N, C-alpha and C positions, 0 to 999 in steps of 0.2 A: 619688555613693557615700555621702556623709555622710547624705543624705536616706534612702537605702535602709537604712543602719544605724539611723537614728532610727525609721524605720517598723518594722523588725524588732524593735527594742528595745521600742517601744510595744506591738507585737503580743505579744511574750513577756510583757510586764508584764500585759496584759489576760488572757492565758491563765493566768498565775500567780494573779491576783486571782480569776478565775473558779473555778479549781481550789480555792482557799482557801474560797470560798463553799460549794462542793460537799463539801469535806472536813468541814464541820460536820455532825455526825450528828443527824438528827432523832430525837426520842424519841416512840415510838408505843406506845399501850397498848390493850388489849382488855378489854371488860366483857361479862359474860353477863347480860343483862337478865332472863332467865327465873330464874336463880338468885337475883338480887336481889329479885324479886317473890315468891319462895317461901321464901327462907332468912333474909332480914333481919328484924330486930326489928319495924320498922314494918309489914312485910308480914304477919308473924305476928299482930301486934296487930289489924290490919285484918281478917284472917280470923276471929279470935276475936270481934271486934265484930259481924261479919256473922252468924256462927253464933248468937250470943246474940240478935241482932235478929230473925232469921228462924226460929229453932228452933220457936217456938210454931205458926207458920203451916205449917211443914213437918210437924209432928206432926198437925195438923188434916187436912192433905192425905193423909197416910199412913193416918189413921183412916178418912177418907172412902173411900179406895181399898179398904181392908179391908171396909168396909160394902158397897161395890159388888160385891166379889168374893163375899161371903157371900150377897148378894141374888141374884146370878147363879147360884150353886151351888144355892140353895134353889129358884129357878125351874126349873132343869134337873131337879132331883129331883122337884118337885111338879107339873110341867107335865102329865104324862100323866093325872093325876087331876083336873085343873082343867077347868072349862067353858071354852068359847071366849071368853066375855066376861071371865072371871077372868084367863085368859092374856093377853088384850089389855090389861087394866088393869095387870097386873104388868109387862108389857113397856113400857107407857107410863111407868110409875113408874120403871123402870130407865133408860129413855132420858132422862127428865128429870133424874134424879140424876147420870147420867153426863155430861150436858151441863153441869150445875152444877159437877161435878168438873173438867171440861175448862176451863171458864171460870176457876175459881179457880186452877187450875194455871198457866194462861196468865198471869193477873195476877201470881201469885207469881213466875214466871220473869222477867217483865218488871221487876218491882220489884227482885228480887234482882240481875239483870244491871245495872240502873241504879245501884243502890247499890254493887255490886262495881266498876263503872267509876269511880264517885266516889272510892272508897277507893283503888283502884289509881292514880288520877291523883295523889292526895296522896303515895303512895309514890314515884311517878315524879318528882314535884317535889322531894321530899327527896333522892332518889337523884341527880338532876341537880345539885343544890347540892353534894352530897358529892363527886360526880365532878369538878365544876369546882374545888372546894377542893383535892382531891387532885392534879388536873392542874396547878394553879398552884403548889402546894407542892413537888411533885416535878418540875416543869418539863417536862411532857409537851407536845409540839407538836400531837398528835392523839390522840383517844381514840375508838376504833371500837366500835360497839355490835353490829353484825351482820357476820359475815364467813364466807366459804366455808372459809377456812383461817386459822388463827393459831397462832403458836408459843406454847406454854403459858408460856414465860418472860415474855411481855408481858401475861399475864392479871392484871389488878389487881382482879378481882371480890372476892376475899377482903378486900382493903384497903378497898374501898368498903363492903362489908357491915360491917366493923369500925367505920368512921366512922358509918354509919347506926345501928348498935347503940349506939354511944357517945352519939349524939344522942338516941336514944329513951329513955335512962335518966334 
């Protein structure tokens, strides 16, 4: 009987300890990475930097596209009065300029995407440091970046943006 009481007592003690462990509440937070990469100071600075860096090439592409459009319209308007050899020469000129435009556009897009990825990676690195700092300071056990559902009261995106903006100044 004494062994049974000891066994029951130790069982109750284990249940009590286990419920104490589960009684501790975990702190979970959510961040919206899309908002961080569009609304934070470092993200806005990166966007401005990219616009400054690529605006000249963008303008050149826009001008070249306008030239191609003008050339096409002129060809359509003048084609009935041209000889066959003149039409062939103008078509060849248009095709070559269009090919050059497509090549430049492809290079521009590749360069822009590469630089955008570099700048976004720097923003992500800064955001990760800010999130870790905030998680340690406010004692979060878990910070979730993507979720199907989250309660808005656990969203710390604004706090992370404030930390990032303070660090950007």
